[in-house]
N, C-alpha and C positions, 0 to 999 in steps of 0.2 A: 287199583285203589280199593276194590271190594275185598281183596284178601287182607288188607290192613284193617278194615272195619271188622271183619270176622275175627281176626286175631285179637283186637282190642276188646271186642265183645266177649270172647272166650276168656281172656285174662280177667275181665271185670267179673264174670260169673264165678271164676275160681276164687277171686278175692272175697266176694260176698260169701261163698260157702265157707271159706277159711275163717272169716269173722264170725259166722254163725256157729261153727264148730268150736271156736275159741270161747265164745260166750257160753255155750252149752257146757263145755268142760269146766269153765270157771265157776258156773253155778253149781255144778255137781261137787266140785272141790269145796266150795263154801258150805254146802249141805253136809258133806262128809265131816267137816271140821266141827259142826254143831251137834252131831250125833254122839250120844253117850257110850257108843260101842268102842272098845279098844281096838278092834280089828277093822274099823271102817275103811282104812286105806286099801285093804285087799278085797273089798266088796265090789261086785259088779254094779253097773249103773242102775239096773233094775232093783237090786237088793238095797241100794242106798235109798231110792225113792220109796220102796216098800217099808223099810225100817223107819224112815222119817214119818210116813203115814201112820204107822203103828205107834210111834212115839207121841205124835200129836194127839191121836185118839186117847192114849193113856193119860196125857196131861189134861185133856178136856174132861175125862171121867173123874180124875183126881180133884179137879177144881169145881166139879158140879155143872160144867157147861156142856154137857153131852147133847149134841144136836144130830148125832149120827142116826142112820136108818137101820141100825142093827136089830 
């Protein structure tokens, strides 16, 4: 009976990790689609987040809402 419990626990953990990975990828895909870069599809995850941060800071400066600690 204990082997069944560990098996179901293991598959539950795998399902949770899969859902987390899926949500993470979905969020990055959404972020990529919003970036004004034509090559966003080929960017690494880090580059997508960094580019989005730079873009947000530029928008804030352009609108006069700069709250950054630069």
